BALUMTI-102576 format. One record per residue (C-alpha): x, y, z; residue number from 1. Coordinates in steps of 0.5 Angstrom, whole numbers. Layout:
N
<node u="X" v="Y" w="Z" nr="NUM"/>
...
This chain:
572
<node u="-122" v="113" w="103" nr="1"/>
<node u="-116" v="111" w="106" nr="2"/>
<node u="-113" v="104" w="105" nr="3"/>
<node u="-107" v="100" w="106" nr="4"/>
<node u="-105" v="94" w="101" nr="5"/>
<node u="-99" v="90" w="103" nr="6"/>
<node u="-96" v="85" w="98" nr="7"/>
<node u="-92" v="79" w="101" nr="8"/>
<node u="-88" v="74" w="99" nr="9"/>
<node u="-81" v="71" w="97" nr="10"/>
<node u="-76" v="75" w="93" nr="11"/>
<node u="-77" v="73" w="85" nr="12"/>
<node u="-85" v="72" w="86" nr="13"/>
<node u="-86" v="79" w="83" nr="14"/>
<node u="-88" v="83" w="89" nr="15"/>
<node u="-85" v="89" w="86" nr="16"/>
<node u="-89" v="88" w="80" nr="17"/>
<node u="-95" v="88" w="83" nr="18"/>
<node u="-94" v="94" w="88" nr="19"/>
<node u="-91" v="98" w="82" nr="20"/>
<node u="-97" v="97" w="78" nr="21"/>
<node u="-103" v="98" w="83" nr="22"/>
<node u="-99" v="104" w="85" nr="23"/>
<node u="-99" v="107" w="78" nr="24"/>
<node u="-106" v="105" w="77" nr="25"/>
<node u="-108" v="109" w="83" nr="26"/>
<node u="-104" v="115" w="82" nr="27"/>
<node u="-107" v="116" w="75" nr="28"/>
<node u="-114" v="116" w="77" nr="29"/>
<node u="-112" v="122" w="81" nr="30"/>
<node u="-111" v="118" w="88" nr="31"/>
<node u="-106" v="120" w="93" nr="32"/>
<node u="-101" v="114" w="94" nr="33"/>
<node u="-95" v="113" w="99" nr="34"/>
<node u="-91" v="106" w="98" nr="35"/>
<node u="-85" v="103" w="102" nr="36"/>
<node u="-82" v="97" w="101" nr="37"/>
<node u="-78" v="92" w="106" nr="38"/>
<node u="-74" v="86" w="102" nr="39"/>
<node u="-68" v="82" w="104" nr="40"/>
<node u="-61" v="82" w="101" nr="41"/>
<node u="-62" v="76" w="96" nr="42"/>
<node u="-65" v="75" w="89" nr="43"/>
<node u="-69" v="69" w="91" nr="44"/>
<node u="-73" v="67" w="97" nr="45"/>
<node u="-73" v="70" w="104" nr="46"/>
<node u="-79" v="75" w="106" nr="47"/>
<node u="-81" v="81" w="103" nr="48"/>
<node u="-87" v="86" w="102" nr="49"/>
<node u="-89" v="92" w="99" nr="50"/>
<node u="-94" v="96" w="102" nr="51"/>
<node u="-98" v="101" w="98" nr="52"/>
<node u="-103" v="107" w="102" nr="53"/>
<node u="-108" v="110" w="98" nr="54"/>
<node u="-113" v="116" w="100" nr="55"/>
<node u="-117" v="122" w="97" nr="56"/>
<node u="-112" v="126" w="101" nr="57"/>
<node u="-105" v="127" w="102" nr="58"/>
<node u="-101" v="121" w="105" nr="59"/>
<node u="-94" v="122" w="107" nr="60"/>
<node u="-93" v="115" w="111" nr="61"/>
<node u="-95" v="108" w="112" nr="62"/>
<node u="-100" v="105" w="117" nr="63"/>
<node u="-99" v="99" w="122" nr="64"/>
<node u="-106" v="97" w="120" nr="65"/>
<node u="-107" v="93" w="113" nr="66"/>
<node u="-114" v="93" w="109" nr="67"/>
<node u="-112" v="88" w="104" nr="68"/>
<node u="-106" v="83" w="105" nr="69"/>
<node u="-104" v="79" w="98" nr="70"/>
<node u="-100" v="73" w="101" nr="71"/>
<node u="-96" v="70" w="96" nr="72"/>
<node u="-93" v="65" w="101" nr="73"/>
<node u="-95" v="62" w="108" nr="74"/>
<node u="-90" v="66" w="111" nr="75"/>
<node u="-94" v="73" w="109" nr="76"/>
<node u="-100" v="70" w="113" nr="77"/>
<node u="-96" v="68" w="119" nr="78"/>
<node u="-93" v="75" w="120" nr="79"/>
<node u="-98" v="79" w="117" nr="80"/>
<node u="-105" v="76" w="119" nr="81"/>
<node u="-105" v="80" w="126" nr="82"/>
<node u="-104" v="87" w="122" nr="83"/>
<node u="-111" v="86" w="119" nr="84"/>
<node u="-116" v="91" w="120" nr="85"/>
<node u="-123" v="90" w="122" nr="86"/>
<node u="-126" v="89" w="115" nr="87"/>
<node u="-119" v="87" w="113" nr="88"/>
<node u="-118" v="81" w="107" nr="89"/>
<node u="-113" v="76" w="106" nr="90"/>
<node u="-112" v="74" w="99" nr="91"/>
<node u="-108" v="68" w="97" nr="92"/>
<node u="-108" v="62" w="92" nr="93"/>
<node u="-110" v="56" w="96" nr="94"/>
<node u="-107" v="51" w="91" nr="95"/>
<node u="-101" v="54" w="91" nr="96"/>
<node u="-100" v="55" w="98" nr="97"/>
<node u="-102" v="48" w="99" nr="98"/>
<node u="-107" v="50" w="105" nr="99"/>
<node u="-114" v="52" w="106" nr="100"/>
<node u="-116" v="58" w="111" nr="101"/>
<node u="-124" v="58" w="112" nr="102"/>
<node u="-124" v="64" w="116" nr="103"/>
<node u="-128" v="69" w="114" nr="104"/>
<node u="-123" v="74" w="113" nr="105"/>
<node u="-119" v="70" w="107" nr="106"/>
<node u="-121" v="70" w="100" nr="107"/>
<node u="-118" v="64" w="96" nr="108"/>
<node u="-117" v="67" w="89" nr="109"/>
<node u="-114" v="61" w="84" nr="110"/>
<node u="-108" v="66" w="81" nr="111"/>
<node u="-105" v="60" w="77" nr="112"/>
<node u="-111" v="57" w="75" nr="113"/>
<node u="-114" v="64" w="72" nr="114"/>
<node u="-108" v="66" w="69" nr="115"/>
<node u="-108" v="59" w="65" nr="116"/>
<node u="-115" v="60" w="63" nr="117"/>
<node u="-114" v="67" w="61" nr="118"/>
<node u="-109" v="64" w="55" nr="119"/>
<node u="-103" v="65" w="59" nr="120"/>
<node u="-98" v="62" w="63" nr="121"/>
<node u="-97" v="62" w="71" nr="122"/>
<node u="-92" v="68" w="70" nr="123"/>
<node u="-99" v="72" w="69" nr="124"/>
<node u="-101" v="70" w="76" nr="125"/>
<node u="-99" v="77" w="78" nr="126"/>
<node u="-104" v="80" w="73" nr="127"/>
<node u="-109" v="76" w="76" nr="128"/>
<node u="-107" v="78" w="83" nr="129"/>
<node u="-107" v="86" w="81" nr="130"/>
<node u="-114" v="85" w="78" nr="131"/>
<node u="-117" v="82" w="85" nr="132"/>
<node u="-114" v="88" w="88" nr="133"/>
<node u="-117" v="93" w="84" nr="134"/>
<node u="-124" v="88" w="84" nr="135"/>
<node u="-124" v="88" w="91" nr="136"/>
<node u="-124" v="96" w="91" nr="137"/>
<node u="-129" v="97" w="86" nr="138"/>
<node u="-124" v="99" w="80" nr="139"/>
<node u="-125" v="97" w="73" nr="140"/>
<node u="-118" v="98" w="71" nr="141"/>
<node u="-119" v="102" w="65" nr="142"/>
<node u="-113" v="106" w="67" nr="143"/>
<node u="-109" v="99" w="67" nr="144"/>
<node u="-110" v="97" w="60" nr="145"/>
<node u="-106" v="103" w="58" nr="146"/>
<node u="-100" v="102" w="63" nr="147"/>
<node u="-100" v="95" w="60" nr="148"/>
<node u="-99" v="97" w="53" nr="149"/>
<node u="-94" v="102" w="56" nr="150"/>
<node u="-90" v="97" w="59" nr="151"/>
<node u="-91" v="91" w="54" nr="152"/>
<node u="-93" v="94" w="48" nr="153"/>
<node u="-87" v="91" w="44" nr="154"/>
<node u="-88" v="84" w="46" nr="155"/>
<node u="-94" v="83" w="41" nr="156"/>
<node u="-101" v="84" w="41" nr="157"/>
<node u="-102" v="76" w="43" nr="158"/>
<node u="-98" v="78" w="50" nr="159"/>
<node u="-102" v="84" w="51" nr="160"/>
<node u="-109" v="81" w="50" nr="161"/>
<node u="-107" v="75" w="55" nr="162"/>
<node u="-104" v="80" w="61" nr="163"/>
<node u="-111" v="84" w="60" nr="164"/>
<node u="-115" v="78" w="60" nr="165"/>
<node u="-111" v="75" w="66" nr="166"/>
<node u="-113" v="82" w="70" nr="167"/>
<node u="-120" v="81" w="68" nr="168"/>
<node u="-121" v="74" w="70" nr="169"/>
<node u="-118" v="76" w="77" nr="170"/>
<node u="-122" v="83" w="78" nr="171"/>
<node u="-129" v="79" w="76" nr="172"/>
<node u="-127" v="73" w="81" nr="173"/>
<node u="-126" v="78" w="86" nr="174"/>
<node u="-132" v="82" w="85" nr="175"/>
<node u="-136" v="75" w="85" nr="176"/>
<node u="-133" v="72" w="91" nr="177"/>
<node u="-131" v="77" w="96" nr="178"/>
<node u="-138" v="77" w="99" nr="179"/>
<node u="-135" v="80" w="105" nr="180"/>
<node u="-131" v="86" w="102" nr="181"/>
<node u="-134" v="93" w="104" nr="182"/>
<node u="-129" v="97" w="100" nr="183"/>
<node u="-130" v="103" w="96" nr="184"/>
<node u="-127" v="107" w="91" nr="185"/>
<node u="-127" v="115" w="91" nr="186"/>
<node u="-129" v="119" w="85" nr="187"/>
<node u="-122" v="119" w="80" nr="188"/>
<node u="-119" v="126" w="79" nr="189"/>
<node u="-113" v="129" w="76" nr="190"/>
<node u="-108" v="124" w="74" nr="191"/>
<node u="-102" v="125" w="79" nr="192"/>
<node u="-94" v="124" w="78" nr="193"/>
<node u="-91" v="118" w="82" nr="194"/>
<node u="-84" v="119" w="84" nr="195"/>
<node u="-79" v="116" w="89" nr="196"/>
<node u="-73" v="120" w="91" nr="197"/>
<node u="-68" v="117" w="87" nr="198"/>
<node u="-72" v="119" w="81" nr="199"/>
<node u="-73" v="126" w="84" nr="200"/>
<node u="-65" v="127" w="85" nr="201"/>
<node u="-64" v="125" w="78" nr="202"/>
<node u="-69" v="130" w="75" nr="203"/>
<node u="-66" v="135" w="79" nr="204"/>
<node u="-59" v="134" w="77" nr="205"/>
<node u="-61" v="134" w="70" nr="206"/>
<node u="-65" v="140" w="71" nr="207"/>
<node u="-59" v="143" w="74" nr="208"/>
<node u="-55" v="142" w="68" nr="209"/>
<node u="-51" v="135" w="70" nr="210"/>
<node u="-48" v="132" w="64" nr="211"/>
<node u="-44" v="127" w="68" nr="212"/>
<node u="-46" v="122" w="73" nr="213"/>
<node u="-41" v="116" w="75" nr="214"/>
<node u="-42" v="111" w="81" nr="215"/>
<node u="-41" v="104" w="83" nr="216"/>
<node u="-48" v="100" w="84" nr="217"/>
<node u="-49" v="100" w="92" nr="218"/>
<node u="-56" v="99" w="95" nr="219"/>
<node u="-60" v="104" w="96" nr="220"/>
<node u="-57" v="109" w="91" nr="221"/>
<node u="-57" v="105" w="85" nr="222"/>
<node u="-64" v="107" w="83" nr="223"/>
<node u="-60" v="114" w="81" nr="224"/>
<node u="-55" v="111" w="77" nr="225"/>
<node u="-61" v="107" w="74" nr="226"/>
<node u="-65" v="113" w="73" nr="227"/>
<node u="-59" v="117" w="69" nr="228"/>
<node u="-58" v="111" w="65" nr="229"/>
<node u="-65" v="111" w="62" nr="230"/>
<node u="-64" v="119" w="61" nr="231"/>
<node u="-57" v="119" w="58" nr="232"/>
<node u="-59" v="119" w="51" nr="233"/>
<node u="-65" v="123" w="51" nr="234"/>
<node u="-61" v="129" w="55" nr="235"/>
<node u="-54" v="128" w="53" nr="236"/>
<node u="-51" v="125" w="59" nr="237"/>
<node u="-45" v="121" w="60" nr="238"/>
<node u="-46" v="116" w="65" nr="239"/>
<node u="-41" v="111" w="67" nr="240"/>
<node u="-41" v="105" w="72" nr="241"/>
<node u="-34" v="105" w="75" nr="242"/>
<node u="-30" v="99" w="78" nr="243"/>
<node u="-31" v="102" w="85" nr="244"/>
<node u="-32" v="108" w="89" nr="245"/>
<node u="-25" v="111" w="88" nr="246"/>
<node u="-26" v="111" w="81" nr="247"/>
<node u="-33" v="114" w="81" nr="248"/>
<node u="-31" v="120" w="85" nr="249"/>
<node u="-24" v="121" w="82" nr="250"/>
<node u="-28" v="121" w="75" nr="251"/>
<node u="-33" v="126" w="77" nr="252"/>
<node u="-28" v="131" w="80" nr="253"/>
<node u="-24" v="130" w="73" nr="254"/>
<node u="-30" v="132" w="69" nr="255"/>
<node u="-32" v="137" w="74" nr="256"/>
<node u="-25" v="140" w="73" nr="257"/>
<node u="-26" v="140" w="65" nr="258"/>
<node u="-32" v="144" w="66" nr="259"/>
<node u="-38" v="139" w="66" nr="260"/>
<node u="-43" v="139" w="72" nr="261"/>
<node u="-42" v="133" w="75" nr="262"/>
<node u="-45" v="128" w="80" nr="263"/>
<node u="-43" v="121" w="84" nr="264"/>
<node u="-47" v="117" w="89" nr="265"/>
<node u="-46" v="111" w="93" nr="266"/>
<node u="-48" v="109" w="100" nr="267"/>
<node u="-44" v="109" w="107" nr="268"/>
<node u="-39" v="103" w="105" nr="269"/>
<node u="-38" v="106" w="98" nr="270"/>
<node u="-37" v="113" w="101" nr="271"/>
<node u="-32" v="111" w="106" nr="272"/>
<node u="-28" v="110" w="99" nr="273"/>
<node u="-29" v="116" w="97" nr="274"/>
<node u="-26" v="120" w="103" nr="275"/>
<node u="-20" v="122" w="100" nr="276"/>
<node u="-23" v="124" w="93" nr="277"/>
<node u="-27" v="129" w="98" nr="278"/>
<node u="-21" v="132" w="101" nr="279"/>
<node u="-18" v="133" w="94" nr="280"/>
<node u="-24" v="137" w="92" nr="281"/>
<node u="-23" v="141" w="98" nr="282"/>
<node u="-16" v="143" w="97" nr="283"/>
<node u="-17" v="144" w="89" nr="284"/>
<node u="-24" v="147" w="90" nr="285"/>
<node u="-27" v="143" w="85" nr="286"/>
<node u="-35" v="143" w="85" nr="287"/>
<node u="-38" v="136" w="86" nr="288"/>
<node u="-45" v="134" w="88" nr="289"/>
<node u="-45" v="127" w="92" nr="290"/>
<node u="-51" v="123" w="94" nr="291"/>
<node u="-50" v="119" w="100" nr="292"/>
<node u="-56" v="114" w="101" nr="293"/>
<node u="-55" v="111" w="108" nr="294"/>
<node u="-56" v="104" w="110" nr="295"/>
<node u="-55" v="100" w="117" nr="296"/>
<node u="-48" v="99" w="118" nr="297"/>
<node u="-42" v="98" w="120" nr="298"/>
<node u="-39" v="94" w="114" nr="299"/>
<node u="-44" v="91" w="110" nr="300"/>
<node u="-49" v="92" w="116" nr="301"/>
<node u="-56" v="91" w="113" nr="302"/>
<node u="-55" v="93" w="106" nr="303"/>
<node u="-63" v="93" w="104" nr="304"/>
<node u="-65" v="96" w="111" nr="305"/>
<node u="-66" v="104" w="113" nr="306"/>
<node u="-62" v="108" w="118" nr="307"/>
<node u="-60" v="115" w="119" nr="308"/>
<node u="-53" v="114" w="122" nr="309"/>
<node u="-48" v="117" w="117" nr="310"/>
<node u="-49" v="124" w="118" nr="311"/>
<node u="-43" v="125" w="122" nr="312"/>
<node u="-39" v="121" w="117" nr="313"/>
<node u="-42" v="126" w="112" nr="314"/>
<node u="-40" v="132" w="117" nr="315"/>
<node u="-33" v="130" w="118" nr="316"/>
<node u="-31" v="126" w="111" nr="317"/>
<node u="-24" v="128" w="109" nr="318"/>
<node u="-18" v="130" w="113" nr="319"/>
<node u="-17" v="137" w="114" nr="320"/>
<node u="-21" v="143" w="114" nr="321"/>
<node u="-25" v="145" w="109" nr="322"/>
<node u="-33" v="147" w="108" nr="323"/>
<node u="-38" v="143" w="105" nr="324"/>
<node u="-46" v="143" w="105" nr="325"/>
<node u="-51" v="137" w="107" nr="326"/>
<node u="-58" v="137" w="105" nr="327"/>
<node u="-63" v="132" w="107" nr="328"/>
<node u="-69" v="132" w="103" nr="329"/>
<node u="-75" v="129" w="107" nr="330"/>
<node u="-79" v="127" w="100" nr="331"/>
<node u="-78" v="127" w="93" nr="332"/>
<node u="-81" v="135" w="92" nr="333"/>
<node u="-75" v="137" w="97" nr="334"/>
<node u="-70" v="132" w="94" nr="335"/>
<node u="-72" v="135" w="87" nr="336"/>
<node u="-71" v="143" w="89" nr="337"/>
<node u="-65" v="141" w="94" nr="338"/>
<node u="-61" v="137" w="88" nr="339"/>
<node u="-62" v="144" w="84" nr="340"/>
<node u="-59" v="148" w="90" nr="341"/>
<node u="-54" v="143" w="91" nr="342"/>
<node u="-51" v="144" w="84" nr="343"/>
<node u="-52" v="152" w="85" nr="344"/>
<node u="-48" v="152" w="91" nr="345"/>
<node u="-43" v="147" w="89" nr="346"/>
<node u="-41" v="151" w="83" nr="347"/>
<node u="-42" v="158" w="86" nr="348"/>
<node u="-37" v="156" w="92" nr="349"/>
<node u="-33" v="151" w="89" nr="350"/>
<node u="-34" v="146" w="95" nr="351"/>
<node u="-37" v="139" w="95" nr="352"/>
<node u="-45" v="138" w="97" nr="353"/>
<node u="-48" v="132" w="100" nr="354"/>
<node u="-55" v="130" w="99" nr="355"/>
<node u="-57" v="125" w="104" nr="356"/>
<node u="-62" v="120" w="103" nr="357"/>
<node u="-63" v="113" w="106" nr="358"/>
<node u="-67" v="106" w="104" nr="359"/>
<node u="-74" v="108" w="107" nr="360"/>
<node u="-74" v="115" w="103" nr="361"/>
<node u="-70" v="112" w="97" nr="362"/>
<node u="-75" v="106" w="96" nr="363"/>
<node u="-81" v="110" w="98" nr="364"/>
<node u="-86" v="113" w="92" nr="365"/>
<node u="-90" v="119" w="93" nr="366"/>
<node u="-95" v="123" w="89" nr="367"/>
<node u="-95" v="130" w="86" nr="368"/>
<node u="-99" v="134" w="81" nr="369"/>
<node u="-92" v="136" w="79" nr="370"/>
<node u="-86" v="140" w="80" nr="371"/>
<node u="-85" v="148" w="79" nr="372"/>
<node u="-80" v="148" w="74" nr="373"/>
<node u="-80" v="156" w="75" nr="374"/>
<node u="-77" v="155" w="82" nr="375"/>
<node u="-71" v="152" w="79" nr="376"/>
<node u="-64" v="156" w="79" nr="377"/>
<node u="-59" v="156" w="74" nr="378"/>
<node u="-53" v="161" w="74" nr="379"/>
<node u="-46" v="160" w="70" nr="380"/>
<node u="-40" v="161" w="75" nr="381"/>
<node u="-35" v="159" w="70" nr="382"/>
<node u="-30" v="163" w="66" nr="383"/>
<node u="-31" v="162" w="59" nr="384"/>
<node u="-26" v="164" w="54" nr="385"/>
<node u="-21" v="170" w="54" nr="386"/>
<node u="-26" v="175" w="54" nr="387"/>
<node u="-28" v="174" w="62" nr="388"/>
<node u="-21" v="172" w="64" nr="389"/>
<node u="-17" v="177" w="68" nr="390"/>
<node u="-11" v="179" w="65" nr="391"/>
<node u="-7" v="175" w="70" nr="392"/>
<node u="-11" v="169" w="71" nr="393"/>
<node u="-10" v="166" w="78" nr="394"/>
<node u="-14" v="160" w="80" nr="395"/>
<node u="-13" v="161" w="87" nr="396"/>
<node u="-13" v="168" w="88" nr="397"/>
<node u="-15" v="171" w="95" nr="398"/>
<node u="-22" v="174" w="94" nr="399"/>
<node u="-26" v="178" w="99" nr="400"/>
<node u="-31" v="172" w="99" nr="401"/>
<node u="-26" v="166" w="99" nr="402"/>
<node u="-29" v="164" w="92" nr="403"/>
<node u="-23" v="165" w="86" nr="404"/>
<node u="-24" v="165" w="79" nr="405"/>
<node u="-25" v="158" w="76" nr="406"/>
<node u="-24" v="158" w="68" nr="407"/>
<node u="-24" v="151" w="64" nr="408"/>
<node u="-18" v="148" w="61" nr="409"/>
<node u="-17" v="149" w="54" nr="410"/>
<node u="-22" v="155" w="53" nr="411"/>
<node u="-17" v="161" w="53" nr="412"/>
<node u="-10" v="163" w="53" nr="413"/>
<node u="-9" v="162" w="60" nr="414"/>
<node u="-5" v="157" w="64" nr="415"/>
<node u="-9" v="153" w="69" nr="416"/>
<node u="-5" v="150" w="75" nr="417"/>
<node u="-8" v="145" w="80" nr="418"/>
<node u="-5" v="141" w="85" nr="419"/>
<node u="-7" v="137" w="91" nr="420"/>
<node u="-1" v="140" w="95" nr="421"/>
<node u="-2" v="146" w="99" nr="422"/>
<node u="-1" v="152" w="93" nr="423"/>
<node u="0" v="159" w="92" nr="424"/>
<node u="-5" v="163" w="88" nr="425"/>
<node u="-3" v="161" w="81" nr="426"/>
<node u="-3" v="153" w="84" nr="427"/>
<node u="4" v="152" w="85" nr="428"/>
<node u="6" v="148" w="91" nr="429"/>
<node u="9" v="152" w="97" nr="430"/>
<node u="12" v="150" w="104" nr="431"/>
<node u="12" v="157" w="107" nr="432"/>
<node u="7" v="158" w="113" nr="433"/>
<node u="4" v="165" w="111" nr="434"/>
<node u="1" v="162" w="104" nr="435"/>
<node u="-1" v="156" w="108" nr="436"/>
<node u="-5" v="161" w="113" nr="437"/>
<node u="-8" v="165" w="108" nr="438"/>
<node u="-10" v="159" w="104" nr="439"/>
<node u="-14" v="156" w="110" nr="440"/>
<node u="-17" v="163" w="111" nr="441"/>
<node u="-19" v="163" w="104" nr="442"/>
<node u="-22" v="156" w="103" nr="443"/>
<node u="-25" v="156" w="110" nr="444"/>
<node u="-27" v="162" w="114" nr="445"/>
<node u="-28" v="167" w="108" nr="446"/>
<node u="-33" v="162" w="105" nr="447"/>
<node u="-37" v="160" w="111" nr="448"/>
<node u="-41" v="166" w="113" nr="449"/>
<node u="-43" v="167" w="106" nr="450"/>
<node u="-45" v="159" w="105" nr="451"/>
<node u="-49" v="160" w="112" nr="452"/>
<node u="-53" v="166" w="109" nr="453"/>
<node u="-55" v="161" w="103" nr="454"/>
<node u="-58" v="156" w="108" nr="455"/>
<node u="-66" v="156" w="109" nr="456"/>
<node u="-68" v="155" w="116" nr="457"/>
<node u="-72" v="149" w="118" nr="458"/>
<node u="-80" v="148" w="117" nr="459"/>
<node u="-84" v="149" w="122" nr="460"/>
<node u="-91" v="146" w="121" nr="461"/>
<node u="-97" v="146" w="126" nr="462"/>
<node u="-98" v="151" w="131" nr="463"/>
<node u="-95" v="157" w="131" nr="464"/>
<node u="-94" v="158" w="138" nr="465"/>
<node u="-93" v="150" w="140" nr="466"/>
<node u="-93" v="147" w="147" nr="467"/>
<node u="-89" v="141" w="144" nr="468"/>
<node u="-84" v="141" w="138" nr="469"/>
<node u="-82" v="135" w="135" nr="470"/>
<node u="-76" v="135" w="131" nr="471"/>
<node u="-73" v="131" w="125" nr="472"/>
<node u="-69" v="131" w="119" nr="473"/>
<node u="-69" v="128" w="113" nr="474"/>
<node u="-73" v="122" w="112" nr="475"/>
<node u="-77" v="123" w="118" nr="476"/>
<node u="-81" v="128" w="115" nr="477"/>
<node u="-87" v="125" w="112" nr="478"/>
<node u="-88" v="121" w="119" nr="479"/>
<node u="-87" v="126" w="123" nr="480"/>
<node u="-92" v="131" w="119" nr="481"/>
<node u="-98" v="126" w="119" nr="482"/>
<node u="-97" v="124" w="127" nr="483"/>
<node u="-97" v="132" w="128" nr="484"/>
<node u="-103" v="132" w="124" nr="485"/>
<node u="-107" v="127" w="129" nr="486"/>
<node u="-104" v="130" w="135" nr="487"/>
<node u="-106" v="137" w="134" nr="488"/>
<node u="-113" v="135" w="135" nr="489"/>
<node u="-111" v="134" w="142" nr="490"/>
<node u="-105" v="138" w="143" nr="491"/>
<node u="-101" v="145" w="141" nr="492"/>
<node u="-96" v="141" w="137" nr="493"/>
<node u="-91" v="143" w="131" nr="494"/>
<node u="-86" v="139" w="127" nr="495"/>
<node u="-79" v="143" w="126" nr="496"/>
<node u="-76" v="139" w="120" nr="497"/>
<node u="-69" v="140" w="118" nr="498"/>
<node u="-67" v="139" w="110" nr="499"/>
<node u="-62" v="144" w="110" nr="500"/>
<node u="-57" v="141" w="115" nr="501"/>
<node u="-51" v="144" w="115" nr="502"/>
<node u="-48" v="149" w="116" nr="503"/>
<node u="-54" v="151" w="120" nr="504"/>
<node u="-57" v="158" w="118" nr="505"/>
<node u="-54" v="164" w="119" nr="506"/>
<node u="-60" v="167" w="123" nr="507"/>
<node u="-62" v="162" w="128" nr="508"/>
<node u="-67" v="166" w="132" nr="509"/>
<node u="-73" v="164" w="129" nr="510"/>
<node u="-73" v="157" w="130" nr="511"/>
<node u="-69" v="157" w="137" nr="512"/>
<node u="-75" v="162" w="139" nr="513"/>
<node u="-80" v="156" w="138" nr="514"/>
<node u="-75" v="151" w="142" nr="515"/>
<node u="-74" v="155" w="148" nr="516"/>
<node u="-81" v="157" w="148" nr="517"/>
<node u="-84" v="150" w="148" nr="518"/>
<node u="-86" v="146" w="154" nr="519"/>
<node u="-83" v="140" w="151" nr="520"/>
<node u="-78" v="138" w="145" nr="521"/>
<node u="-77" v="131" w="142" nr="522"/>
<node u="-72" v="129" w="137" nr="523"/>
<node u="-74" v="123" w="133" nr="524"/>
<node u="-68" v="120" w="129" nr="525"/>
<node u="-67" v="113" w="126" nr="526"/>
<node u="-60" v="112" w="129" nr="527"/>
<node u="-58" v="110" w="136" nr="528"/>
<node u="-53" v="116" w="138" nr="529"/>
<node u="-58" v="122" w="137" nr="530"/>
<node u="-53" v="125" w="131" nr="531"/>
<node u="-57" v="131" w="129" nr="532"/>
<node u="-59" v="132" w="137" nr="533"/>
<node u="-52" v="133" w="138" nr="534"/>
<node u="-50" v="137" w="132" nr="535"/>
<node u="-56" v="142" w="134" nr="536"/>
<node u="-53" v="142" w="141" nr="537"/>
<node u="-46" v="143" w="138" nr="538"/>
<node u="-49" v="149" w="134" nr="539"/>
<node u="-54" v="152" w="138" nr="540"/>
<node u="-52" v="150" w="145" nr="541"/>
<node u="-60" v="147" w="146" nr="542"/>
<node u="-60" v="140" w="149" nr="543"/>
<node u="-66" v="137" w="147" nr="544"/>
<node u="-69" v="133" w="153" nr="545"/>
<node u="-73" v="127" w="150" nr="546"/>
<node u="-70" v="123" w="144" nr="547"/>
<node u="-74" v="118" w="140" nr="548"/>
<node u="-69" v="113" w="137" nr="549"/>
<node u="-70" v="107" w="132" nr="550"/>
<node u="-64" v="103" w="130" nr="551"/>
<node u="-67" v="96" w="128" nr="552"/>
<node u="-67" v="98" w="120" nr="553"/>
<node u="-74" v="99" w="120" nr="554"/>
<node u="-78" v="105" w="119" nr="555"/>
<node u="-83" v="108" w="124" nr="556"/>
<node u="-90" v="107" w="122" nr="557"/>
<node u="-95" v="112" w="123" nr="558"/>
<node u="-99" v="109" w="129" nr="559"/>
<node u="-92" v="107" w="132" nr="560"/>
<node u="-90" v="114" w="133" nr="561"/>
<node u="-96" v="117" w="135" nr="562"/>
<node u="-96" v="112" w="141" nr="563"/>
<node u="-89" v="113" w="143" nr="564"/>
<node u="-90" v="121" w="142" nr="565"/>
<node u="-96" v="120" w="147" nr="566"/>
<node u="-92" v="117" w="152" nr="567"/>
<node u="-88" v="123" w="153" nr="568"/>
<node u="-93" v="128" w="152" nr="569"/>
<node u="-97" v="124" w="158" nr="570"/>
<node u="-92" v="126" w="162" nr="571"/>
<node u="-93" v="133" w="162" nr="572"/>
């Protein structure tokens, strides 16, 4: 069983409600799920879709071929009919669309009529659509009843019953009238967790002791702010919606300076406003974690589309030279653990750490049995109270590893002095060249070798001695992984995926051997200028000969990437 369901329509028609709900049903039945969304930057109208893939085995990408298309408007039929597989079905409401299709791959389900007969209103037509989808696959939907109770339990028994009745009406109608349906449901298994990267980052931050999150809403990072807001009371977190990104970064730095593990998040345009604050963190050596959710730019660009074009922005953000770490998780599990590592390294080395995601990754949902909480790290690096503070406390003391003692203001009898100007060991402003030289060496050259040793090498997945190596970073993980699985049936191939992007690991021999030994190396990126390939060359001297780029704001789909890779492999 490996089915793709696409729900298409205008913004405001409840596309996300249908997609989210059926995804929850499938995950709680124990199926593996992968979802992604495509939506325009508007509240109403336009053309949007929500794509859900379910399978008995792990799935990590979206496919081109669609098995069930739920068309809530005419545009969805026009755009996506050609994507149907041989046994695919288009589900639509002829009365709502005011057009009828007599072709065998169309199934007319009167969403509005059935919702009214169920005792509800046209607004419950989405519940009829959900019932039709599950009925076509042969799922009764007992799990859905509990989901409806969770989401609508406070609306009263009457509303609850109307929604369940609307679902049953859609399910029974599809079962009785979809004579062409040949779908089947595999046996259910242990329920799985359904999660996206924004939620995983939030969970990782909470598990790492984050107690202050501030941000200005900006797609596609807003989901992190929403998640923190939903958990603030439960976990005692202060969540602040700032008036702009300048305020957000400075509030987060202020909270961190005061002794609280803090975080902020934004997208490219907002990150630009944070750059001066990032430099302030570099000079004052205040720990901070920043989530940078990429989207097509420059300027407003395509605010609801995807791209990987802010790597160099994160790499060079801020005036002057100071160390930073860049993580780029490829899935929610990596995001969870890398957020934990981000907090650990930012506090250990007193540096900014950036977590790069993008719209595709932020809005995709994956299934897992759970995360291993025992694999998390929490170490306290701050000095607390007089008992741990040296007799002469120097906030920026010269040390062998460049890391100075970091006390919490007001927690002892010592004086904490911090300044954004260049300063001496005690934090007082200086002008002499010798102190400046020593401070640059302390902040940069002494810390970097130790930070490099903390970085994990990229993951080599596939053949242990591959002839073909496909390189990716961040959100390309899932799509490359599945493409390698398919191509491995005919070729000696492997994926080399980087999620710990900068600085490059202290020891690079392992993955460099695979690159140099391969007959063909290919880098897949969602940008136009090969940013990661250029970084790899700058750090290692290795020039990747083949680059595959996409920069139209849409993610690769599985069959698309396989076709492009096959074209290059065929030239070997």
